[in-house]
C-alpha positions as CSV (number, residue, x, y, z in Angstrom):
1,M,61.2,112.1,64.6
2,S,58.7,111.0,62.4
3,E,57.7,113.1,59.3
4,V,55.0,115.2,61.0
5,S,57.1,116.2,63.5
6,I,59.7,117.0,61.1
7,Y,56.9,119.4,59.2
8,S,55.7,121.3,62.7
9,T,59.3,121.9,63.3
10,V,59.9,124.0,60.0
11,A,56.6,125.2,60.0
12,A,57.0,126.8,63.7
13,I,60.4,127.9,62.7
14,A,59.0,129.8,59.5
15,A,56.3,131.4,60.6
16,L,58.5,133.0,63.8
17,L,60.5,134.0,61.1
18,G,58.5,135.3,58.4
19,M,56.8,137.1,61.5
20,I,60.4,138.4,61.9
21,A,61.2,139.8,58.8
22,G,57.5,140.9,58.2
23,R,57.4,143.5,60.7
24,V,60.0,145.5,59.2
25,F,57.5,145.3,56.0
26,A,54.4,146.3,58.2
27,I,55.6,149.0,60.3
28,E,57.2,150.6,56.9
29,G,54.3,149.7,54.5
30,G,52.0,153.1,53.2
31,R,48.7,152.3,53.7
32,R,46.8,149.2,55.7
33,L,46.4,147.1,52.9
34,S,49.7,147.2,51.4
35,S,51.6,146.7,54.9
36,I,49.7,143.7,55.7
37,L,50.3,142.0,51.8
38,A,54.0,143.2,52.0
39,A,54.4,141.6,55.6
40,A,52.9,138.3,54.1
41,Y,55.1,138.4,51.6
42,M,58.1,138.8,52.7
43,G,57.0,136.3,55.1
44,A,56.4,133.8,52.6
45,G,59.6,134.2,51.5
46,V,61.8,133.8,54.4
47,G,59.4,131.0,55.6
48,L,60.5,129.5,52.1
49,M,64.2,129.9,52.5
50,S,64.0,128.4,56.2
51,A,62.3,125.2,54.8
52,V,64.9,124.8,52.5
53,L,67.5,124.9,55.1
54,V,66.0,123.3,57.9
55,G,63.8,120.9,56.3
56,P,66.2,118.5,54.9
57,T,69.1,119.5,57.8
58,L,66.6,117.8,60.4
59,T,66.3,115.0,58.4
60,L,69.4,113.6,57.9
61,A,69.9,114.2,61.7
62,A,66.9,112.1,62.5
63,Q,67.7,109.4,60.0
64,T,71.2,109.4,61.6
65,F,70.2,107.6,64.4
66,N,68.2,105.0,62.7
67,A,70.6,102.2,61.4
68,G,69.7,100.9,57.9
69,S,67.8,103.3,56.8
70,S,68.1,105.4,53.3
71,T,69.1,109.0,54.2
72,W,69.6,110.5,51.7
73,F,66.6,109.4,49.8
74,D,64.5,110.0,52.9
75,A,65.3,113.9,53.0
76,L,64.9,114.5,49.3
77,D,61.1,113.4,50.2
78,V,60.5,115.3,52.8
79,A,62.0,118.6,50.9
80,G,59.4,118.6,48.5
81,T,56.4,119.0,51.6
82,A,58.6,120.8,54.4
83,L,59.2,123.5,51.2
84,L,54.8,123.9,51.2
85,W,55.0,124.2,54.9
86,G,57.7,126.3,55.2
87,T,55.9,129.0,52.7
88,F,52.1,129.0,54.2
89,A,53.7,129.2,57.9
90,G,55.8,132.1,56.9
91,A,53.0,133.7,55.1
92,A,50.5,133.2,57.7
93,G,53.4,134.6,59.9
94,G,53.8,137.5,58.3
95,L,49.5,138.4,57.6
96,A,49.6,138.0,61.1
97,I,51.9,140.1,62.2
98,G,50.8,142.7,59.4
99,I,47.6,142.2,60.7
100,L,48.6,143.2,64.3
101,I,50.6,146.5,63.1
102,A,48.2,147.6,60.7
103,L,45.3,147.4,63.9
104,L,47.6,149.5,66.0
105,P,47.8,153.2,66.2
106,S,50.4,154.4,63.8
107,S,52.4,156.6,66.2
108,W,52.8,153.0,68.6
109,S,54.8,151.3,65.9
110,K,56.9,154.2,65.4
111,K,58.0,155.0,68.7
112,S,58.8,150.9,69.1
113,L,61.5,151.8,66.2
114,G,62.5,154.9,67.8
115,F,60.8,157.4,65.0
116,G,58.5,159.0,67.1
117,S,61.0,160.9,69.4
118,E,62.6,163.9,67.5
119,K,61.0,167.0,67.5
120,H,60.3,168.9,64.5
């Protein structure tokens, strides 16, 4: 497993988790712009946290199978770039889901959460 594949895996996981976390903030936001920005902000935070956990762990797991390599130093070297990739990918995932939800009619997104089924 090369460094590029570790960065790609970290970015993919961060984008997926950023979309999941950003969805809630995009639905609950008051205006479209605030919904989009809140989803991107939350996605960046989730991407940062997932990169902290996933990047060094993947590096250590990959380097364990290579004999004669300095695993701890490689994990620390990859960690900084993985944080950058994770933060940007999480923000992009949150931004994407925020834009998607902002473009959909508000009645559709509220019904998916079960809010549109009550009778007043």
